[in-house]
C-alpha positions in Angstrom: -30.2 -106.2 53.7 -30.9 -103.6 51.0 -28.0 -102.4 48.8 -27.1 -98.8 48.0 -28.6 -99.3 44.6 -31.9 -100.3 46.1 -31.9 -97.2 48.4 -31.0 -94.9 45.5 -34.1 -96.1 43.6 -36.3 -94.6 46.4 -35.0 -91.0 46.1 -35.0 -88.6 43.2 -31.6 -87.7 41.8 -29.9 -84.8 43.4 -29.8 -81.6 41.4 -26.0 -81.8 40.6 -26.4 -85.5 39.5 -29.0 -84.4 37.0 -26.8 -81.5 35.8 -23.8 -83.8 35.4 -25.9 -86.3 33.4 -27.1 -83.6 31.1 -23.7 -82.1 30.6 -22.3 -85.5 29.8 -25.1 -86.3 27.4 -24.2 -83.1 25.5 -20.5 -84.2 25.4 -19.3 -81.1 27.2 -15.6 -81.2 28.4 -14.8 -82.4 31.9 -13.5 -78.9 32.7 -16.9 -77.4 31.6 -18.6 -79.9 33.9 -16.4 -78.9 36.8 -17.0 -75.2 36.2 -20.7 -75.4 35.7 -21.3 -77.7 38.8 -19.1 -75.4 40.9 -21.0 -72.3 39.9 -24.3 -74.0 40.4 -23.3 -75.2 43.8 -22.1 -71.7 44.7 -25.4 -70.2 43.5 -27.5 -72.6 45.5 -25.4 -72.0 48.6 -25.7 -68.3 48.1 -29.4 -68.7 48.6 -29.0 -71.0 51.6 -29.6 -74.3 49.6 -33.0 -73.1 48.1 -33.9 -75.1 45.0 -33.3 -73.2 41.8 -37.0 -73.6 41.0 -37.7 -71.3 43.9 -35.2 -68.7 42.9 -36.5 -65.9 40.7 -34.9 -64.0 37.9 -34.2 -60.9 40.0 -32.4 -63.2 42.5 -30.3 -64.6 39.7 -29.4 -61.1 38.8 -28.6 -60.2 42.4 -26.2 -63.2 42.6 -24.4 -62.1 39.5 -24.2 -58.6 40.7 -22.9 -59.8 44.1 -20.1 -61.6 42.2 -18.9 -58.4 40.6 -19.4 -56.0 43.4 -18.6 -58.0 46.5 -16.7 -60.9 45.0 -14.8 -58.5 42.7 -14.7 -61.2 40.0 -13.6 -60.3 36.4 -16.1 -59.9 33.6 -15.0 -63.2 32.2 -15.6 -65.0 35.5 -19.0 -63.4 35.8 -19.8 -64.5 32.2 -18.8 -68.1 33.1 -21.1 -68.1 36.1 -23.9 -66.8 33.8 -23.3 -69.5 31.3 -23.6 -72.1 34.1 -26.8 -70.6 35.3 -28.3 -70.4 31.8 -27.5 -74.1 31.4 -29.2 -74.9 34.7 -32.4 -73.1 33.8 -32.6 -74.4 30.2 
């Protein structure tokens, strides 16, 4: 009977797993990890779970605009979301 570890070897890591690994490799704080992964999850869900590779720059801008206009978030919160997305795309 295969173990979970054997099964995990057969699928590529999930996006948020990769993001967490990179955040930890850069020694960012646990709080930053929580914020970044939260914003990335919200961004992907905004586009109905489309992979970020398939989301264009104008769509990123539309997401950030939607946060300000419809989400009525503060400039600081919008900036935090932008930082998470910059991390994701870099």
